Each structure stands twice: as C-alpha cells, then as structure tokens.
N, C-alpha and C positions, 0 to 999 in steps of 0.2 A: 850545487844543483840538486834539486829534489826530484826523484823519479818515483812515480806511483804506478804500481801494477793494479789494475782493476780486473777482477774475475767475475764473469757473468755466465750463468747457465740459463739458456733460453728454451722456451717451449718449442718442440719440434716444428709445429705449424707456424711459428713466428720467426723463424730464422731469416727469411728474406726481408721481412719488415724490419727486423732488428738491424740487419746489415745496412739497409737504406737509411734508417734514422741515424745510425752510428757514423756512416760515411758523411752525412750532412754535418753532424757535430764535429767530426775530425777535420773536415775541410775548412770549417770556420775557425776551429781551435788553433790550427797552425798559423793563422793570420794574427793571432794575439801576440803582442810584443813579449809577454812573459813565457810563452810556450816555445820550447826549443824543438820538440818533436811530439808527435801524437800517433802512435802505431796502433793499428787494429789487427789482431791476430785471431784466426779461427783454428781451433784444435783439429789436427789432421785425423785423429782416430775417433773424434766425437764432434761433429759439426754443430752441435747445440751449445758448445762451450767456447767462450771467447775470452781473450785477455787484451786489455787496453794498456798500452805502456805510454805514460804521459811524463814527459821530462820538462820540468819548470826551471826557469833561469833564477828565480828568487823564491824565498819562502812565502812571499805575499802573492805570488802569481796564481796558486790554486784558488785562493779566495776570489781573485779578480775573474778567473775562469768561471767559477760557479755563479758569478753575478751577471753573466752574459745571457742574452735571450736565446742563443743557440743551445747553451747547456740546459736551460730550463725546458726548452722544447724537447730536447733529447730525454732528459730525466722523466718528464711526464709521459712521453710516448712509450718509452721502453719498460717502465715499471710493471705494467700488466703483462708484458711479454716474458717476464722472468719466472723460472721455476722457484727460485728463492731470492731473497735480497742479495744484491751484489756485495762482494767483499773486496778488500784491498790490502796491499802491503806497501809501505813507504820505505824508500831507500835513499841513501846519500850517494850521489853519482861520483864514482871514483874515476872512471874513464867512460865518457859518453860522447863518441864522435858524431860529427855532423850537425 
C-alpha cells in the first residue's frame, strides 16, 4: 500500500471554498477501486493548513486517480486558492486499518 500525505496552505479567505472543492474530490476519490482511504484534515492551530492522507491499494492507483475528472476539477479549482504550491510525502503502508 502507498500512502501519500499532501500538505496544502490555503489563503485565509479561501478556506471555505477549498473545503468544498476538497470534499467533492474526496467523496469521489473513495469510490475509486484503487483508493483505500482519502482523509481530509484541517490543522487545529492554523485553519489555513490542510493535510490530505491518500491510501492507495496499488502503485498504479495514484496515476489512475490523477486521470479522473474529479481530480482535474479539484486541481484546477484549488490552485489559485493556495499560498504556495502543495507538497507531499510518500510512505509505504506498514499498518493501515480500514
């Protein structure tokens, strides 16, 4: 299993719009066969910072995810909402329940 953490810093006036766009993407993403989970986290002490935790069943699943219409819609919508480009860290899932 491949787990990707995506880190996003959003402009303060764009937080609600970012959440709406991201929930649309997450709702569709968990319906993909290659996606085991897709968590959306908002940092408690800084509500402009988000972490997306994406767990993929196979190494090919991230590419399939990025080929979907909902991902493209999210990517294009949130890019101008960000303070800086998003970053990520990739992990090998050792224990990922659920």
